[in-house]
PASEBA-1860 file (N, C-alpha, C; in nm, 3 decimals):
! residues 93
1> MPTVLQAI> -1.283/-0.387/3.101/-1.285/-0.455/2.973/-1.190/-0.380/2.879 ~ -1.097/-0.454/2.816/-1.002/-0.388/2.725/-1.069/-0.344/2.596 ~ -1.016/-0.238/2.540/-1.066/-0.192/2.411/-1.010/-0.282/2.301 ~ -1.064/-0.267/2.182/-1.017/-0.347/2.069/-0.870/-0.319/2.042 ~ -0.830/-0.192/2.045/-0.690/-0.157/2.019/-0.597/-0.214/2.126 ~ -0.642/-0.218/2.250/-0.561/-0.277/2.356/-0.545/-0.427/2.333 ~ -0.652/-0.492/2.293/-0.646/-0.636/2.266/-0.553/-0.665/2.148 ~ -0.558/-0.582/2.046/-0.470/-0.599/1.931/-0.324/-0.581/1.973
9> AESNTLSH> -0.298/-0.479/2.052/-0.161/-0.450/2.097/-0.105/-0.564/2.182 ~ -0.190/-0.634/2.254/-0.145/-0.743/2.340/-0.127/-0.874/2.266 ~ -0.178/-0.884/2.146/-0.165/-1.004/2.065/-0.053/-0.985/1.964 ~ 0.048/-1.072/1.968/0.160/-1.059/1.874/0.114/-1.067/1.730 ~ 0.027/-1.160/1.699/-0.020/-1.178/1.563/-0.097/-1.057/1.515 ~ -0.192/-1.012/1.595/-0.273/-0.897/1.555/-0.191/-0.769/1.552 ~ -0.098/-0.757/1.643/-0.012/-0.638/1.646/0.073/-0.632/1.519 ~ 0.125/-0.747/1.477/0.204/-0.753/1.354/0.118/-0.716/1.233
17> LLDRMALS> -0.005/-0.764/1.230/-0.097/-0.732/1.122/-0.126/-0.582/1.118 ~ -0.148/-0.523/1.234/-0.174/-0.379/1.242/-0.053/-0.299/1.192 ~ 0.067/-0.345/1.225/0.189/-0.278/1.176/0.198/-0.285/1.024 ~ 0.168/-0.402/0.968/0.172/-0.418/0.822/0.067/-0.331/0.754 ~ -0.049/-0.319/0.816/-0.154/-0.232/0.760/-0.108/-0.087/0.760 ~ -0.043/-0.045/0.866/0.007/0.092/0.875/0.114/0.117/0.768 ~ 0.203/0.021/0.748/0.306/0.035/0.644/0.244/0.040/0.504 ~ 0.142/-0.040/0.482/0.073/-0.038/0.353/0.009/0.098/0.329
25> GACLTAVL> -0.050/0.155/0.432/-0.107/0.289/0.422/0.000/0.394/0.393 ~ 0.117/0.376/0.453/0.228/0.469/0.428/0.275/0.458/0.283 ~ 0.274/0.336/0.229/0.308/0.318/0.087/0.211/0.394/-0.001 ~ 0.083/0.381/0.030/-0.019/0.450/-0.050/0.000/0.601/-0.042 ~ 0.027/0.653/0.075/0.049/0.797/0.092/0.166/0.844/0.006 ~ 0.273/0.766/0.005/0.391/0.801/-0.076/0.358/0.799/-0.225 ~ 0.283/0.699/-0.267/0.248/0.683/-0.408/0.154/0.793/-0.456 ~ 0.061/0.833/-0.371/-0.036/0.935/-0.412/0.031/1.068/-0.447
33> KRIPLGLH> 0.148/1.092/-0.390/0.221/1.215/-0.420/0.284/1.212/-0.559 ~ 0.293/1.092/-0.619/0.363/1.077/-0.745/0.274/1.040/-0.864 ~ 0.147/1.015/-0.840/0.060/0.976/-0.952/-0.037/1.090/-0.983 ~ -0.090/1.093/-1.105/-0.183/1.200/-1.142/-0.304/1.204/-1.048 ~ -0.349/1.323/-1.018/-0.461/1.345/-0.928/-0.585/1.268/-0.971 ~ -0.608/1.258/-1.100/-0.725/1.189/-1.150/-0.728/1.040/-1.120 ~ -0.614/0.982/-1.086/-0.607/0.839/-1.054/-0.621/0.811/-0.905 ~ -0.621/0.913/-0.823/-0.626/0.893/-0.677/-0.747/0.813/-0.633
41> TSVSAGPL> -0.862/0.837/-0.695/-0.983/0.766/-0.653/-0.986/0.622/-0.704 ~ -0.894/0.588/-0.792/-0.891/0.453/-0.849/-0.803/0.356/-0.771 ~ -0.727/0.405/-0.673/-0.631/0.319/-0.604/-0.661/0.308/-0.455 ~ -0.622/0.194/-0.401/-0.627/0.173/-0.256/-0.514/0.079/-0.216 ~ -0.480/0.082/-0.090/-0.369/0.003/-0.039/-0.410/-0.142/-0.023 ~ -0.324/-0.230/-0.072/-0.345/-0.373/-0.054/-0.243/-0.426/0.045 ~ -0.227/-0.557/0.052/-0.136/-0.617/0.149/0.011/-0.590/0.118 ~ 0.090/-0.591/0.222/0.235/-0.577/0.213/0.294/-0.705/0.271
49> TDGEWCLL> 0.360/-0.784/0.184/0.411/-0.914/0.225/0.550/-0.937/0.167 ~ 0.645/-0.966/0.252/0.780/-1.004/0.209/0.840/-0.910/0.105 ~ 0.833/-0.781/0.129/0.894/-0.684/0.039/0.815/-0.653/-0.086 ~ 0.693/-0.707/-0.097/0.609/-0.678/-0.212/0.481/-0.611/-0.163 ~ 0.453/-0.494/-0.219/0.331/-0.422/-0.183/0.232/-0.436/-0.296 ~ 0.107/-0.458/-0.264/0.002/-0.473/-0.363/-0.079/-0.344/-0.369 ~ -0.092/-0.290/-0.488/-0.173/-0.172/-0.511/-0.302/-0.217/-0.578 ~ -0.414/-0.193/-0.514/-0.544/-0.231/-0.567/-0.597/-0.117/-0.653
57> ISNASAVA> -0.643/-0.151/-0.774/-0.682/-0.050/-0.871/-0.820/-0.085/-0.926 ~ -0.906/0.016/-0.935/-1.047/-0.010/-0.965/-1.080/-0.027/-1.113 ~ -0.992/0.011/-1.205/-1.026/-0.010/-1.346/-0.902/-0.042/-1.430 ~ -0.926/-0.112/-1.539/-0.817/-0.166/-1.621/-0.730/-0.056/-1.684 ~ -0.790/0.052/-1.727/-0.709/0.157/-1.790/-0.615/0.222/-1.689 ~ -0.659/0.233/-1.565/-0.573/0.287/-1.459/-0.458/0.191/-1.431 ~ -0.484/0.060/-1.437/-0.378/-0.039/-1.416/-0.267/-0.017/-1.518 ~ -0.304/-0.002/-1.644/-0.205/0.016/-1.751/-0.121/0.142/-1.728
65> KLKQLEPI> -0.185/0.251/-1.693/-0.112/0.376/-1.670/-0.020/0.365/-1.549 ~ -0.069/0.305/-1.441/0.010/0.296/-1.319/0.129/0.203/-1.334 ~ 0.117/0.100/-1.415/0.231/0.011/-1.440/0.346/0.089/-1.504 ~ 0.313/0.188/-1.585/0.416/0.272/-1.646/0.488/0.357/-1.542 ~ 0.418/0.388/-1.433/0.474/0.474/-1.328/0.539/0.394/-1.215 ~ 0.550/0.263/-1.231/0.603/0.179/-1.123/0.739/0.224/-1.071 ~ 0.838/0.255/-1.156/0.969/0.296/-1.102/0.960/0.421/-1.015 ~ 0.878/0.516/-1.054/0.861/0.639/-0.978/0.793/0.610/-0.844
73> MLEAIQAN> 0.693/0.525/-0.847/0.621/0.491/-0.724/0.711/0.413/-0.628 ~ 0.788/0.319/-0.680/0.877/0.240/-0.597/0.983/0.328/-0.532 ~ 1.033/0.423/-0.608/1.132/0.518/-0.555/1.072/0.600/-0.441 ~ 0.948/0.644/-0.457/0.882/0.724/-0.354/0.863/0.643/-0.226 ~ 0.826/0.517/-0.239/0.807/0.431/-0.121/0.941/0.411/-0.051 ~ 1.044/0.377/-0.126/1.175/0.352/-0.068/1.236/0.477/-0.007 ~ 1.206/0.594/-0.062/1.255/0.721/-0.007/1.198/0.746/0.132 ~ 1.085/0.684/0.163/1.026/0.697/0.297/1.077/0.590/0.393
81> GIAVQSIR> 1.177/0.515/0.350/1.239/0.416/0.438/1.161/0.286/0.451 ~ 1.071/0.260/0.359/0.991/0.137/0.363/1.058/0.035/0.271 ~ 1.084/-0.084/0.325/1.157/-0.188/0.252/1.065/-0.262/0.156 ~ 1.037/-0.200/0.043/0.956/-0.262/-0.061/1.044/-0.274/-0.185 ~ 1.053/-0.397/-0.240/1.135/-0.420/-0.358/1.051/-0.426/-0.485 ~ 0.921/-0.451/-0.471/0.837/-0.458/-0.591/0.693/-0.419/-0.557 ~ 0.622/-0.381/-0.661/0.481/-0.345/-0.648/0.402/-0.441/-0.737 ~ 0.299/-0.500/-0.680/0.208/-0.585/-0.758/0.082/-0.504/-0.782
89> FKRSY> 0.038/-0.500/-0.906/-0.083/-0.426/-0.943/-0.196/-0.525/-0.958 ~ -0.303/-0.501/-0.885/-0.416/-0.594/-0.889/-0.545/-0.518/-0.912 ~ -0.619/-0.563/-1.010/-0.748/-0.503/-1.040/-0.846/-0.544/-0.931 ~ -0.910/-0.446/-0.870/-1.011/-0.475/-0.768/-1.148/-0.452/-0.830 ~ -1.244/-0.527/-0.783/-1.378/-0.519/-0.840/-1.477/-0.471/-0.738
END
């Protein structure tokens, strides 16, 4: 019986989804190096679609602060070779 990861690897659709999830996680890792430590617990990786990465943020004040840091975060993501042209900030509940 194949494992879940083997089944995902054998499915083109699921394999593509897994790749996008890994890239989204890499975006988050790059961003965490550039934002204040106090905001780390407020953010999580969202979907990565067509060159736009979504950053999920747990509170409104953090959204406002992070929008100010967008150019720095985008630069950090692109410096890691990830093809992201924009960041969408979304409040998560």
